RODO-2510 file (C-alpha; in nm, 4 decimals, decimal comma):
residues 377
     n   res          X          Y          Z
     1     m    -2,8224     0,6208    -0,0649
     2     s    -2,5969     0,4671     0,2038
     3     e    -2,6281     0,7085     0,4754
     4     p    -2,9367     0,4905     0,6684
     5     l    -2,7358     0,1900     0,6265
     6     l    -2,4145     0,3219     0,7754
     7     v    -2,5942     0,4525     1,0645
     8     t    -2,7645     0,1256     1,1213
     9     l    -2,4125    -0,0538     1,1069
    10     q    -2,2761     0,2104     1,3674
    11     s    -2,5445     0,0949     1,5940
    12     v    -2,4349    -0,2511     1,5859
    13     g    -2,1033    -0,2074     1,5964
    14     y    -1,9939    -0,2768     1,2376
    15     f    -1,8813     0,0477     1,1283
    16     p    -1,6207     0,2473     1,3313
    17     l    -1,5876     0,5142     1,0983
    18     t    -1,7494     0,8698     1,0981
    19     l    -1,9753     0,9615     0,7711
    20     t    -1,9217     1,3480     0,6971
    21     q    -2,1587     1,5542     0,5090
    22     n    -2,0062     1,5155     0,1820
    23     s    -2,0428     1,1497     0,1970
    24     r    -1,6613     1,0739     0,2792
    25     v    -1,5856     0,8517     0,5859
    26     v    -1,3067     0,9254     0,8408
    27     f    -1,1536     0,6963     1,0932
    28     s    -1,0398     0,8397     1,4422
    29     y    -0,9654     0,6729     1,7518
    30     k    -1,1466     0,9576     1,9613
    31     s    -1,4642     0,9417     1,7443
    32     l    -1,7961     0,8256     1,8721
    33     p    -1,8350     0,5443     1,6268
    34     f    -1,5073     0,4018     1,7143
    35     i    -1,5813     0,4311     2,1050
    36     w    -1,8978     0,2974     2,0694
    37     t    -1,7830     0,0077     1,8481
    38     v    -1,5128    -0,1136     2,0822
    39     l    -1,8106    -0,0684     2,3821
    40     y    -2,0186    -0,2925     2,1758
    41     i    -1,7971    -0,5508     2,1108
    42     f    -1,7340    -0,5470     2,4806
    43     l    -2,0977    -0,5909     2,5582
    44     l    -2,0991    -0,8938     2,2871
    45     t    -1,8329    -1,0546     2,4656
    46     l    -2,0134    -1,0171     2,8197
    47     s    -2,3293    -1,1415     2,6733
    48     d    -2,1408    -1,4451     2,5410
    49     v    -1,9969    -1,5210     2,8971
    50     t    -2,3295    -1,4906     3,0499
    51     y    -2,5145    -1,6982     2,7784
    52     y    -2,2808    -2,0073     2,8287
    53     t    -2,1860    -2,0046     3,1715
    54     g    -2,5589    -1,9365     3,2760
    55     v    -2,7585    -2,1106     3,0200
    56     y    -2,5433    -2,3966     2,8945
    57     y    -2,4106    -2,4509     3,2610
    58     r    -2,7573    -2,5110     3,3683
    59     g    -2,8615    -2,7130     3,0669
    60     q    -3,1752    -2,5167     2,9518
    61     s    -3,0792    -2,4658     2,6028
    62     a    -3,0994    -2,8182     2,4606
    63     d    -3,2690    -3,0273     2,7309
    64     f    -3,4599    -3,2523     2,4725
    65     l    -3,1324    -3,3374     2,2969
    66     g    -2,8977    -3,6439     2,3464
    67     s    -2,5495    -3,6103     2,4004
    68     t    -2,4402    -3,5905     2,0363
    69     e    -2,6812    -3,3416     1,9394
    70     r    -2,6316    -3,1441     2,2557
    71     l    -2,2534    -3,1494     2,1626
    72     a    -2,3824    -3,0146     1,8185
    73     y    -2,5963    -2,7471     1,9383
    74     f    -2,3494    -2,6205     2,1460
    75     s    -2,0383    -2,6045     1,8921
    76     v    -2,2670    -2,4323     1,6280
    77     s    -2,3576    -2,1912     1,8973
    78     v    -2,0136    -2,1167     1,9914
    79     a    -1,9184    -2,1139     1,6197
    80     a    -2,1963    -1,8605     1,5833
    81     s    -2,0299    -1,6391     1,8682
    82     l    -1,7026    -1,6639     1,7206
    83     f    -1,8439    -1,5728     1,3696
    84     t    -2,0114    -1,2434     1,4736
    85     e    -1,7211    -1,1451     1,7295
    86     i    -1,4499    -1,2224     1,4640
    87     l    -1,6482    -1,0310     1,1811
    88     r    -1,6883    -0,7269     1,3881
    89     h    -1,2933    -0,7432     1,5069
    90     v    -1,2001    -0,7524     1,1389
    91     t    -1,4270    -0,4481     1,0524
    92     l    -1,2414    -0,2630     1,3336
    93     w    -0,8820    -0,3953     1,2667
    94     k    -0,9531    -0,2732     0,8713
    95     s    -1,0884     0,0812     0,9699
    96     k    -0,8168     0,2375     0,7662
    97     a    -0,8584     0,0292     0,5012
    98     t    -1,2183     0,0738     0,4691
    99     e    -1,1554     0,4492     0,4686
   100     r    -0,9261     0,4148     0,1742
   101     f    -1,1669     0,1755    -0,0014
   102     w    -1,4545     0,4121     0,0591
   103     e    -1,2242     0,7136    -0,0854
   104     l    -1,1409     0,5200    -0,3734
   105     n    -1,5165     0,4624    -0,4370
   106     c    -1,6088     0,8079    -0,4051
   107     k    -1,3375     0,9385    -0,6528
   108     r    -1,4275     0,6880    -0,9339
   109     l    -1,7877     0,6863    -0,9390
   110     q    -1,7373     1,0766    -0,9182
   111     e    -1,5258     1,0591    -1,2281
   112     f    -1,7778     0,8123    -1,3795
   113     t    -2,0449     1,0681    -1,3477
   114     r    -1,8447     1,3475    -1,4701
   115     l    -1,7682     1,1619    -1,8129
   116     s    -2,0862     1,2872    -1,9476
   117     n    -2,4547     1,3651    -1,8602
   118     r    -2,5472     1,0265    -1,9863
   119     f    -2,3240     0,8614    -1,6812
   120     d    -2,4440     1,1373    -1,4231
   121     f    -2,6472     0,8926    -1,2217
   122     s    -2,6420     1,1693    -0,9187
   123     s    -2,8856     1,3732    -1,1244
   124     r    -3,2455     1,3193    -1,0884
   125     d    -3,2914     1,4121    -1,4504
   126     c    -3,0539     1,1422    -1,5636
   127     k    -3,2185     0,8889    -1,7777
   128     h    -3,0342     0,6140    -1,5856
   129     a    -3,1256     0,7454    -1,2321
   130     g    -3,4033     0,5041    -1,1947
   131     y    -3,1330     0,2134    -1,1376
   132     f    -3,0074     0,4169    -0,8320
   133     v    -3,3616     0,4974    -0,7271
   134     v    -3,4408     0,1496    -0,7045
   135     i    -3,1046     0,0604    -0,5188
   136     e    -3,2020     0,3028    -0,2528
   137     n    -3,5611     0,1854    -0,1914
   138     t    -3,4224    -0,1709    -0,1905
   139     c    -3,1417    -0,1008     0,0577
   140     l    -3,4210     0,0970     0,3246
   141     r    -3,6652    -0,2247     0,2693
   142     s    -3,4078    -0,4777     0,3493
   143     i    -3,2518    -0,2774     0,6283
   144     r    -3,6081    -0,2182     0,7812
   145     f    -3,6762    -0,5999     0,7487
   146     g    -3,3439    -0,7118     0,9088
   147     l    -3,3942    -0,4833     1,2110
   148     i    -3,7476    -0,6236     1,2562
   149     y    -3,6577    -0,9593     1,2004
   150     s    -3,3741    -0,9330     1,4227
   151     f    -3,5929    -0,7942     1,7042
   152     v    -3,8418    -1,0704     1,6467
   153     f    -3,5850    -1,3167     1,6538
   154     s    -3,4541    -1,2427     2,0012
   155     l    -3,7945    -1,2664     2,1164
   156     l    -3,8155    -1,6023     2,0232
   157     t    -3,5758    -1,6608     2,3112
   158     l    -3,8323    -1,5193     2,5628
   159     w    -4,0884    -1,7558     2,4243
   160     q    -3,8797    -2,0505     2,4702
   161     k    -3,8332    -1,9321     2,8077
   162     i    -4,1852    -1,9057     2,9023
   163     y    -4,2563    -2,2202     2,7261
   164     g    -3,9929    -2,4376     2,9474
   165     i    -4,1315    -2,2818     3,2543
   166     q    -4,4902    -2,3548     3,1911
   167     k    -4,3902    -2,7046     3,0876
   168     k    -4,1726    -2,7730     3,3846
   169     n    -4,4111    -2,5503     3,6258
   170     t    -4,1272    -2,3737     3,7791
   171     g    -4,0764    -2,0160     3,8379
   172     w    -3,8155    -1,7362     3,7576
   173     d    -3,5054    -1,7099     3,9562
   174     t    -3,2333    -1,4667     3,9887
   175     l    -3,0123    -1,6134     3,7298
   176     d    -3,2945    -1,6202     3,4772
   177     y    -3,3480    -1,2545     3,4993
   178     v    -2,9752    -1,2160     3,3905
   179     t    -2,9311    -1,4963     3,1399
   180     t    -3,2614    -1,4378     2,9315
   181     p    -3,1670    -1,0740     2,8571
   182     a    -2,8068    -1,1624     2,7686
   183     t    -2,9539    -1,4491     2,5427
   184     m    -3,1774    -1,2033     2,3742
   185     f    -2,9175    -0,9804     2,3021
   186     w    -2,6872    -1,2718     2,1792
   187     n    -2,9737    -1,3753     1,9352
   188     f    -3,0319    -1,0232     1,8225
   189     n    -2,6722    -1,0128     1,6873
   190     i    -2,6793    -1,3241     1,5272
   191     a    -2,9602    -1,2140     1,3285
   192     v    -2,8445    -0,8438     1,2784
   193     d    -2,5584    -0,9587     1,0777
   194     v    -2,7368    -0,9254     0,7921
   195     t    -2,7138    -0,5634     0,7642
   196     f    -2,3200    -0,6390     0,7359
   197     t    -2,4293    -0,8688     0,4038
   198     i    -2,6660    -0,5640     0,2790
   199     y    -2,3612    -0,3439     0,3162
   200     m    -2,1215    -0,5352     0,0963
   201     t    -2,3869    -0,5982    -0,1621
   202     l    -2,4603    -0,2389    -0,1862
   203     f    -2,1233    -0,1878    -0,3720
   204     l    -2,2203    -0,4907    -0,6053
   205     k    -2,5574    -0,3266    -0,6845
   206     v    -2,4051     0,0150    -0,7415
   207     y    -2,1323    -0,1430    -0,9955
   208     c    -2,3994    -0,3657    -1,1324
   209     s    -2,6096    -0,0563    -1,2425
   210     c    -2,2933     0,1405    -1,3831
   211     f    -2,2379    -0,1795    -1,6036
   212     r    -2,5989    -0,1540    -1,7147
   213     i    -2,5704     0,2176    -1,8095
   214     i    -2,2626     0,1098    -2,0235
   215     a    -2,4551    -0,1289    -2,1996
   216     e    -2,7568     0,0791    -2,2619
   217     e    -2,5206     0,3426    -2,3994
   218     l    -2,3516     0,0964    -2,6393
   219     r    -2,6781    -0,0185    -2,7375
   220     e    -2,8035     0,3267    -2,8149
   221     m    -2,4778     0,4163    -3,0155
   222     s    -2,4898     0,0788    -3,2073
   223     e    -2,8470     0,1641    -3,3057
   224     m    -2,7284     0,4928    -3,4152
   225     l    -2,4414     0,3654    -3,6356
   226     q    -2,6887     0,1022    -3,7963
   227     k    -2,9447     0,3451    -3,8867
   228     n    -2,7214     0,6060    -4,0358
   229     n    -2,6205     0,3406    -4,3326
   230     n    -2,6012     0,6731    -4,5719
   231     g    -2,3910     0,8900    -4,3339
   232     v    -2,0357     0,9815    -4,4652
   233     m    -1,8856     0,7900    -4,1451
   234     n    -2,0807     0,4773    -4,2527
   235     n    -1,9088     0,5124    -4,6146
   236     i    -1,5616     0,5133    -4,4398
   237     k    -1,3343     0,1954    -4,3703
   238     f    -1,0911     0,2261    -4,1214
   239     l    -0,7998     0,0245    -4,2449
   240     p    -0,5280    -0,1237    -3,9895
   241     g    -0,2899     0,1316    -3,8836
   242     t    -0,5098     0,4291    -3,9576
   243     e    -0,6896     0,6828    -3,7297
   244     f    -0,9980     0,8792    -3,7247
   245     l    -0,9009     1,2249    -3,9411
   246     n    -1,1069     1,4578    -3,7311
   247     k    -0,9718     1,3977    -3,3973
   248     e    -1,0346     1,7141    -3,2402
   249     h    -1,4017     1,7003    -3,3044
   250     p    -1,5006     1,3575    -3,2758
   251     t    -1,8739     1,2342    -3,3727
   252     d    -2,1093     1,2072    -3,0629
   253     s    -2,1069     0,8234    -3,1399
   254     f    -1,7274     0,7882    -3,1176
   255     q    -1,7328     1,0073    -2,7890
   256     v    -1,9857     0,7880    -2,6219
   257     l    -1,7472     0,4775    -2,6938
   258     k    -1,4535     0,6467    -2,5568
   259     d    -1,6694     0,7294    -2,2496
   260     c    -1,7974     0,3911    -2,2180
   261     f    -1,4381     0,2707    -2,2434
   262     r    -1,3067     0,4829    -1,9382
   263     a    -1,6390     0,4094    -1,7707
   264     y    -1,5288     0,0110    -1,7762
   265     e    -1,1986     0,1012    -1,6926
   266     l    -1,3037     0,2714    -1,3707
   267     l    -1,5673    -0,0235    -1,2513
   268     e    -1,2617    -0,2540    -1,3393
   269     e    -1,0698    -0,0867    -1,0896
   270     l    -1,3784    -0,0551    -0,8203
   271     v    -1,4589    -0,4199    -0,8804
   272     t    -1,0837    -0,5477    -0,8144
   273     g    -1,0695    -0,3105    -0,4890
   274     f    -1,3972    -0,4677    -0,3603
   275     n    -1,2530    -0,8221    -0,4254
   276     a    -0,9343    -0,7291    -0,2235
   277     h    -1,0875    -0,5461     0,0389
   278     f    -1,4188    -0,7874     0,1342
   279     s    -1,2410    -1,1243     0,0148
   280     f    -1,2067    -1,2794     0,3925
   281     e    -1,5507    -1,1425     0,4695
   282     i    -1,7381    -1,3058     0,1640
   283     i    -1,5386    -1,6443     0,2476
   284     w    -1,6086    -1,6019     0,6259
   285     q    -1,9823    -1,5829     0,5409
   286     i    -2,0251    -1,8305     0,2769
   287     l    -1,8204    -2,1076     0,4690
   288     f    -2,0145    -2,0423     0,8035
   289     s    -2,3468    -2,0132     0,6558
   290     f    -2,3065    -2,3296     0,4757
   291     v    -2,1777    -2,5022     0,8048
   292     f    -2,4289    -2,3370     1,0087
   293     v    -2,7195    -2,4366     0,8126
   294     c    -2,6203    -2,8076     0,8286
   295     i    -2,5743    -2,8277     1,1646
   296     r    -2,8783    -2,6305     1,2812
   297     g    -3,0889    -2,8414     1,0524
   298     f    -2,9640    -3,1493     1,2294
   299     c    -3,0615    -3,0238     1,5675
   300     g    -3,3794    -2,9183     1,4373
   301     i    -3,4815    -3,2369     1,3177
   302     f    -3,4394    -3,3826     1,7004
   303     f    -3,6546    -3,0792     1,8213
   304     l    -3,9231    -3,1678     1,5857
   305     i    -3,8986    -3,5334     1,7079
   306     m    -3,9365    -3,4181     2,0621
   307     l    -4,2276    -3,1927     1,9973
   308     s    -4,0457    -2,8977     2,1237
   309     f    -4,2409    -2,6214     1,8760
   310     p    -4,0464    -2,3144     2,0091
   311     g    -3,7214    -2,4938     1,9364
   312     v    -3,8274    -2,5847     1,5897
   313     f    -3,9537    -2,2459     1,5150
   314     y    -3,6464    -2,1109     1,6377
   315     m    -3,4155    -2,3245     1,4073
   316     i    -3,6384    -2,2488     1,1071
   317     c    -3,5694    -1,8765     1,1822
   318     n    -3,2185    -1,9218     1,2591
   319     i    -3,1343    -2,1412     0,9408
   320     s    -3,3495    -1,8835     0,7226
   321     i    -3,0973    -1,6230     0,8303
   322     y    -2,8024    -1,7972     0,6838
   323     l    -2,9970    -1,9121     0,3821
   324     w    -3,0910    -1,5534     0,2924
   325     k    -2,7420    -1,4382     0,3438
   326     l    -2,6229    -1,6906     0,0852
   327     y    -2,9140    -1,6012    -0,1336
   328     y    -2,8513    -1,2463    -0,1302
   329     l    -2,4715    -1,2532    -0,2080
   330     a    -2,5167    -1,5254    -0,4826
   331     s    -2,7981    -1,3237    -0,6560
   332     n    -2,6041    -0,9824    -0,6754
   333     c    -2,2939    -1,1616    -0,7906
   334     s    -2,5135    -1,2956    -1,0681
   335     d    -2,6750    -0,9768    -1,1559
   336     m    -2,3406    -0,8370    -1,2001
   337     d    -2,2157    -1,1047    -1,4096
   338     l    -2,5270    -1,0478    -1,6193
   339     a    -2,4565    -0,6931    -1,6469
   340     i    -2,0977    -0,7359    -1,7429
   341     r    -2,2174    -0,9954    -2,0210
   342     a    -2,4777    -0,7158    -2,1533
   343     v    -2,1668    -0,5091    -2,2131
   344     s    -1,9919    -0,7508    -2,3888
   345     a    -2,2829    -0,8224    -2,6144
   346     q    -2,3188    -0,4974    -2,7037
   347     l    -1,9568    -0,4317    -2,7962
   348     h    -2,0205    -0,7324    -3,0426
   349     r    -2,3063    -0,5229    -3,1989
   350     i    -2,0706    -0,2496    -3,2830
   351     d    -1,9543    -0,2909    -3,6938
   352     h    -1,5863    -0,2337    -3,6182
   353     d    -1,5127    -0,1374    -3,9611
   354     k    -1,6993     0,2000    -3,8450
   355     i    -1,4886     0,2995    -3,5727
   356     p    -1,1288     0,4280    -3,5242
   357     t    -0,8583     0,1662    -3,5363
   358     s    -0,7538     0,2735    -3,1617
   359     m    -1,1180     0,2139    -3,0384
   360     q    -1,1197    -0,1209    -3,2410
   361     s    -0,8170    -0,2302    -3,0393
   362     k    -0,9919    -0,1159    -2,6896
   363     a    -1,2718    -0,2796    -2,7833
   364     n    -1,1168    -0,6224    -2,8412
   365     e    -0,9106    -0,5538    -2,5217
   366     v    -1,2046    -0,5108    -2,3120
   367     f    -1,3826    -0,8315    -2,4442
   368     r    -1,0890    -1,0716    -2,4511
   369     i    -0,9242    -0,9266    -2,1090
   370     h    -1,1245    -0,7439    -1,9061
   371     f    -1,4533    -0,9137    -1,9559
   372     y    -1,2925    -1,2581    -1,8622
   373     d    -1,1315    -1,1128    -1,5506
   374     l    -1,4367    -0,9310    -1,4131
   375     k    -1,6813    -1,2043    -1,4619
   376     e    -1,5121    -1,4102    -1,2060
   377     y    -1,6849    -1,2007    -0,9528
***
């Protein structure tokens, strides 16, 4: 599921770890992904220097703007360069932490699948496997679209350059052959940052699907208990301080409930780990995207006034990248919040008088404490 995404991240300097055959990641200073990441960051820095010294020094990027608009345009471009470079430096610096975080996810999700066949989403025969097929297909579509969009976005630089030459009736000089590819590479990296957003939200999608599995199992268990109104267990009311007498051979319903509680604990640990690992990246992306959209929109208005259609189209495409990031992050967080609420709703449907006292306490604990902690995400 994650291999195409990780290969893409490695190719654009966002993942300096090596993916092994058993779906683990390993960090090494001598590995090809680490060396390529360092080289990619160097090339990105070099393109930034070429971009600003060549393009801005000659005043080719914002010919139609006034001094205030030009300053805003220049400032947000510098901020965009800092954003993408700082993000890559952070991922490089956190390589060992990423290895530990990945290992934690592998262990806990493996434990999740081993609870019972109901939770084994790695098997195509699992009734819940469809959730993860959707995640895989969605991830692949997002990667393809992000890469195609990034290449097209980089070509806008060439269109702007040709449009400016035709309008000024000038030709290409030696510096143009250097600055134009550097600017195209710069724009490509601004757009391809969406792959890192896809990478972060992949974890959220997996967690969300796991919460949905728990909710589905709780719903089926609740319906089973309600249908068996004439069963022996439904004629028993568990008093405070009592336990289920047949502990060694619990009913299927109680075993499912026990597995659901354990699955919830595993996901709680993963969500907490996700927040700790990606807290800076999430805040960094949301804050910068919001500022970037506002300033780029301000500059786009002046391009429109000056009837610079390549500039207007460039601004629209640029702004759409950051709007999509904000939407994608928010929608995935919202989906997980809804999945957690679904678990809580199914716990409410269970008649606590029909389950052992220890499980009653666990259900109350999950709802009153764990639910309110996790819904913040």
